[in-house]
Each structure stands twice: as structure tokens, then as C-alpha cells.
N, C-alpha and C positions, 0 to 999 in steps of 0.2 A: 641469261639462262645457260647452264652448262651444256656444251655441245661436243659430242665425241663421234668419230666415224665408226659406228658399230660394225660396219661391214669389214673392218680391218681386224676383227677379233680372232681370226684364224680358227683354231680348234678349241679355243677357250669358251666355256659357258658364258652366256650373256652377262650374268650377274658378276662373275669373276672379272671379266674384262672391264665392266663399269667400275667395280671396286678398285681395280688397279689404276685406272685412269684418274679417278678422284684422289686416290692416295698420292699419286705422282704430283698432282696439282697442289696438294697440301704440303708435301715435302719440298716442292720447288718454290713455294711462297705465292703461287698464283692464287691460291685460296688462303686467306689470312685468318689468324686466330680471331674467333668471335663472329666470323662471317656466317650468315644464315644461308643454308642450302635450300634449294627449291623443295616443295613438298613432294612426297612420293608420287602422288597422282599427277602433279604438274610436270615433273621430270619424265614420268612414264609417257605422258601424252606428247611431250616435246621430242623424245627420242624414239617414239613409236614402239615402246616396250610395254610389257605387262607391269602392273603395280607390284606383283610378287617379285619380279626381277629386281626392281629398284629397291624394294624392301630388303631383299637378301643382301644386296651390296651395302646398303646403309647399316644393316645389322652387323655385318662383319667389320665395317669401319668403326662402329661404336664399340664392339667387343675388344678391338685392338687399341682403343683409346684415341683414334683420330677424330672422332666426332663425339658430341654429347648432346643430350636432349633436354629441353625445358618443357614442362607440362603446358600443353595447348599452344606452344609457340613454334615447335619444330626442332630441326637438327642444326647444330652449330659446329664450327671447326674448332678443335682443341688447340692448345698451345703446345707445339712440338718443335724440335730442332729443325731448322730450315735447311737441311742437307739432303741430297738425293739418297734414296735407299741404296746401299752398296751392293754391287754385284757379288755373287758368291765367289769366294776366292778359289783359285785353282788348287786342287789337292796337292799337298807337298809331296816331294819324292820320298819322302819318308813314311721250449714248450713249458707253460705256466700252470700251476695247480688249478687256478680259476678257469683257464681255457679248457682243461681236461674234463670239467664237469659237463654232464648232459643237460642242456638248457631246453626249455620248452620254446623259448624265443631268444635268439642271440642277435642283437642289433649293434654289437660292439665290434665283433670280429670282421676283418677284411675278407669276407668270404667271396669266392668266385664260383660261378655256376659251371662246374666241370662236366656236367652231364651232356652238354652240347659239344664238348671237344671231340674232334674227329679222330677217335682212338684207332679206328681201322686204318686210316691214312698213316698215322704215326707208326703203327705196327708194320704196315707194308714198307715204309721207308726204312725202318729198322732192319727188316729182313733183307732189303736191298743192300744196305751198308754191310751187313754181315756176310752176304754171299758174294758181293762184287768187290769189296775192298776190305776184307777182314784183316789183311796183313797191316793195314794202316792203323788199326786199333792197337797194335803192339808196338808201334813206334812212338817215341816221345812227342808230346804235343808242344809246339812252340810256346815260349813263356807268355806271350801276349794272347794266346789262343789260336785255334786252328785257322789257317789262312782262308779256307773256303767259308768259314763262318763269319770272319771279319769282313770278307768281301760281300757276303750276302747282307750283313748288317749295314754296311756302307751304302749298298744299293737301295735298301729299304729306306734309310734316312734321306737319300736323295729323292726318291720317288714320292714319299709320303710326308716328309718333314721339311723338304726344300733345303737340305743341308748338303754341301759339297765337301766331303771329307775323304781322306785316303784310308784304306784298310790298315795302313801302317800306324795311324793315329789311334786305333781302337785297341783297348785292353779288355779281355773277357775275364770275368771272375764269378765266383759262386755267391751271387746275391748282393744286395745293396750294402749290408753291414760290412761285408768283406771289402767292398770298394771304398767305403768310408775310411776303413782302417788303412788301406793302401794310400789313399789321398792324403791322410794325415801324415804319413811317413814321407810321401813325396814332397809335400809343401814345407816340411821341416819343422823342427821344434820351436823355431822362432815365430811361426805363423800364429796369428790370433784369429780364431774362427768366430764369425757371427752367425747365429742360427735364429730362424724365425720363431717368435714367441707370441701366441701359442704355435706349437709345431710338433712334428713327429719326434717323440722323446728319444728314440734310439740314436738320432743324430747327435744330440748332446752327450748321451751315454758313451757312445763309441769314441768320440773325440776326447772326452774326459778320461777314459780308460787308457787312451794312447798317450796321456800326459800333455795333450794340447790344451791351450787356453781357449775355452768356448764360452762366448758371451751371448745371452739372449737379447734379441733386439725386437722391440714391439712392432706391430703392424698398424698401418692406418688403412683407409679405404682403398688404397691402391697397391698394397703390398708392404714390403719392408720399409719402415720409416727412415728416410734419408738422414734427417738430423740426428736421430738416435744412432744410426749406423756410423756416421762420422764421429760422434762422441764416444763410441765404444772402443775406438782404437784398433778395430779389426783390420786385418789385411786380406782376409778371405771371407766372402759372404756365401753361405749355403742357403739356396732358396729354390722355390718351385713357382716360377712366374706364370706358367700356363694354367695351373689349377692347384691352388694351395691346399694342403691337407693340414688341419681339418676344416678351415673356414670356407674353402671354395673360392677365395679371392683370385681374380685375374689381374695381373699387372699390366697396365696399359703402356702404349708405346713411349710416351713421354717419360714415365718412371723408368722404363727399361733403358732408355738412352741415358738418363741421369745415373743409373747404377753403373753403366759402362764407363761413364766419365769418372765416377768415384774410383773404380778399379784402376784406371790410368793414373789418377792423381796420387793414390797411395802406393802405386806400383804393386798392386795386388791382383787377386783373381776372384772369379765368381764360379761356384759350383752350381750348375743348373740341373737340379734333380727333377726330371720331367715325369713326375708321378702321375699315372693314369690319364695322360694327355690324349691317349688314343680314343677315349670315350667322351667325345664332344658331340652333342646331339643337335646343335643348331649352327649353321654356317660352316665355313671351312675350318680345318685345324689352324690354331694360332701359330704364327711363325715362332721358331725358337729364338731364344736370346743369342745362342751361338751363331745363328744364321745372319745376325746383324752386327756381330762383333768384328770390328776391323783391326783390332790390336792384339788379337791372340790372348784374350784375358779370360775366356769362358771355357770351363771344363764341363762337357755335357755328359750326363749319365742317365741310364734307364735300365729297367729289368723286364723280364717276361712273366713275373709273378702275378700281375693283375690280368694280363691278356691271355695267358695260358693256364697257369695254376701256381699257387703258392709253393707247391713242391718242386716246381721248375726253378731250381736255384741257379739261374743264369742271369747275369747282368753284364753291363759293359759301360766303359767310360771312354769318351773321345777327348784326347789330350790336344791342346793347341801345340803347334810346332815348337814353340819356345820351351815347352816342358817335356817334349818327347825325348830329347837327348839326355836331360837330367834323369828321366825315368830309366833309360837304358844304362846309364852310367851307375846309378845308385841302387836300383831295385830289380835289375834284370836277373838276379839270382833266384827270385821267387818262381817256383813252378806254377803252371796254370792250375787252378783249383777246380775246374770243371772236367768231369770224365770225358774221355775221347769219344766214346760211343754217342753220348748225349750231344756233343758238339757236331759230330758228323750228321746225325739225324736232323738236328735243328737247322743246320746249313741247308739241307735239301728241302726242309719244310718251308723255309723262307724263300729260297731261290725258285722253288716250284710254284710259288703263288698261293700255296695252301694257307699260309699264315694270314695273308690279306683277306682271303675268302672267309676264314674263321673270324677275323675281326669284324668283317662286314655283317656276318650273321649275329655276332654278339652285340654289336651296336644296335641292331634292330631289336633284339631281345631285351636288352637293358633299357632302351628307350621306352618300350612298351611297359616294362616292369616298373620303371620310374614313374610313368604317368599313372599306372594303376595304384601304386603305393601312395603317391601324393593325393590322388582323388579320394582314396579310402580314408586317409588321415584327415583330409579337409571336410569330409562328410561324417566323420565319426562322432561319438558322444562328447569328445574333448575338443572338437573343432574350434569352439569359441574361445578356448584358452591357449591356443598355440599360434606361434608365428613361424613360418617356414622360410628359410633362406637358402636359395639354390641358384646355380648359374647355368643350368641346362647342360651340365657336364659332370663327369666323374661318377663314381659308384657310391657317393655319400651326399648327405645334405645336413644342414643344421635345423634343429627344431627347438624353439624357445618356449618354455611352458610358464604360463602365468600361475604362480603358486607361492605360498609362504613357506613351503617345506624346503629344507636344505638339500643339497646334492647327496649328502650322506644318508639322509632320511629316505630320499627317493630310491637310492641304490639299495638300501636295506629292504624296503617294501618290494622292489622289483625282484631281488634275489629270493625272497620268501615265496614268490609266485613262480620261480623258475625262469625269470626274465633277466637277461644280461644287457645292461645299458652302458654306454660310454658317454662321458660328460666332457664338455669343452674345457672345464677347469682342470681336468687331468692332463691336458696337453700343455699347460702353462708352466713355465719355470718361475715366473713372477706372478703371484696371485693377484687377481683383479675381480672385484665384486661384480663387474658387468658380465662376467662369464657364467655366473650362477644360473641354474635352471635351464641351461642350454645343452641339449643332447646332440651327439654326433651319430646320425643314423646311417649305418652301412646297410644298404638295402639289397645288395646283389644276391644274397642268399635267401631272399624273401620272395617266393613265387606267389602267383595270384591266388592259388588254391589255399594258401595259408593266411591270406590277408584278414579274413573275418576273425580267426583266432587271435592274430596279432593285435587287431584293433580292440578286441575284447580284453586281452591281457593288459594292454597299455591303459585302457579305460580304468581298470582296477588299480593299477599303479598310480595313476594320476588323480584318482578320486580323493 
């Protein structure tokens, strides 16, 4: 029976301490692949814990790929590299016509509920910047972004994503597309990019317009397919391991380790696009790929478009030290593309704790909204014809419809009723019949009061 000194947990929650100890035993080899763990109830009684505490620890380990379950048999240890989890390194010293239409129901757009954004706080911080440091707004902004903002981002990554990075590694830019362009130039014309397929189309579009070779790589149940990646000839893999868009796949620890080994073998890099990872509704946030990278192969990027607003065109990329000097040597001539005032205000919004407070409120709101949407769809008139796939995270999920109609026919029927739908097939570079009749449901803009109308409209489309 697993035995741990729970009194040594310090300030850690019980379930997190238990999760860490079991993870250490798996990585050290004390618990071997295929070994069955005690039942939740048995371990809870043995350690004098609640079943809920053990359940939380097991759920987090399963989400990260350290454990797997077999129906009616229990939890078992996954096959992973038997190396200790590395300590965090010390920081180095260094608009479309379709979208413009007024829709009765829009489930395609990545909408964000901006009504709950603390506008009064943002306005107050703006006034503070203008009155206390107005002269700073007239000075040139450093090429990599305002130092105060980069420092606030580094602190946020340390506190909430477990990443130890220096502000010097961070480059601030005006949104994800701009950062894609910058990275294409940084990694050079000889780089061959691998993009997840299906995946966010703009990734392929931006790299292609930069003249870079971008090759779609299919996904399996654990994320980017390793054999296909190796066969692609790519030297850079662009992926979202914590919550893939649009499939919702989460890449487990064994696959993450394998991807890092691939990057070392080809002397390449991984761009970790941490899309909507802030909205995970069960367990702890998953560790980033960057946080387990020991060889400086991962470029981490994120934006504030999902957490604040799509109009907040602020994103950032964290470069590994091995690329920082190249950036300064080759691309330091670019001016920062984010206005000074926005950077100053955002820096205060982050460092003052307002951003985390806002995220906490929105997680609660989106969790409730997600539950309401899923419940309404699963009890609607089309419930017997749909299969929903979701991972308890993100602002979207997949809905597969049992129908003989084509995606084009469904889209035409929907548009005639003023309904905008997104289909998984639209995200694929290589067509696949298995993607047919699968909708990508972006639910963030669908509040509970509009659910009856949404169900009625979808019922008419699906009829």
C-alpha cells in the first residue's frame, strides 16, 4: 500500500501533495508501468484522507498521462521516461464579410464574455498611468516590450504556470499572428514547420505567407503523431499540448517527453502555443512543455485575447536562451508593436493581482455556462443524435451529429436560419471523411438566457 507522510505537506493542499508524491514514485521507477494503484477508497482509508482528496490526485495524474484507467479494474501506471522531473532552471542573466453579418446564433466565433471585465479598474489604472507617469508614454518602448510588463508576465508565469523565466526572455507583440510572423523570421528560411492537422488555419497561412515550408501533421489520441512528425522532415513543431484547438486533445506526459526527444534529435524547436490553457475546470493547470524542457528547445507563447478580450492585441513569446542572442542580433531592429499606454496599464493590471481575480471570476462563470450548455444540448430534441467530446477545459467542445447530410448542406440550412456553425472539416489541411458532421461549438458567448432559442434553432438545422 502506498504510504506517504502527509504531515510533511507544508502549505500544499492535501490532494496536490499526494499527486506530487505519486508522480515522483512513477518518475523514479518505484511505481512501474502497468502496476495497479490502490482503489480511491482503500488509499483514502489507509492515509486517513477523504475519498475526494485521493480522487483529485488521481484525476490530475490521469490528465497528465501518468495514470490510465481500465473499466471496472482501476488505475494503472503509464509508461513514461524513468527520469526525475527536472527542477526549474534558474532564469538566465539575459475582419471577414461572413463575420460582419448579424447572426441569430453564432457558435463559430471565438467570442469572449466582455460584460464581466472590470472596466472601472482598467479605467482607474489608465488614469493613474496618465497622471503619475505620463512622460513615460512619450519615451520609446524597448524593442522587446516594456520592462515592467515583461516582469509582470514573468511573475505570472512563475506563480500560475510553474515556469521560471527571466523578463529578458520575453518578447511582447501585437497578437498571435504577429508573433507567428516573427518566429518564422527568427527560425530562418531553412526551417520546416510542422502544424497540427486539424488545427488553427492561421498558423499555416502565416507561415506560408512568410515563405516558410509548413507541413500538416495528423493527430492521434495523444496529440501530434510522432511517426508522421518524423516522416515530415520538419525541424520546428507548432503545437498546443495543454488543450488543442479545435479537438480539445490534451498531450500526456509520455508524448511530451517524446516530442522533446524529437526536438533534440533533429536539432529543432517546439513552439508551445498555450491557447486557452487558463480555462481548465477540473484539477490543477497542466504543467507547460516549457517547464519540463531541459535543453532549451521550447518557445512558449500566449496572448490575452481569450482571457481579456479579442480586441486586446497583446501576446508574448518566451525564447529559450539559445535563441535570445539570435533574436537580438537579427531582429532587434523591429519596434515593439503594442502601444505604450496599453503596456503600462496591463503591467499594473497584472502586478496588482487584478488579472488573476478576473480570471478566477471568469473560470467560475464559464464553468457554469459550460455545464448549462452541455445539459441543454443533452436534453434537447436532438440529444439522441449527437455525441459530445470535451475535456473539461477551454471555451469550446466538439459535437458530432448523426446525419446523412453533408457539412455543406448543414451550413446552408444553418445560414438560412441565421445560425453560424463551424465544422471540424474546415480546420483540416488534409481532408478526412471522419471529420464530417462534427461541429466545433464555441460556447463562451452563449449565456443561459439564450439557451432555449439556441436549442430550438439547432433543432431546426439538424431536422
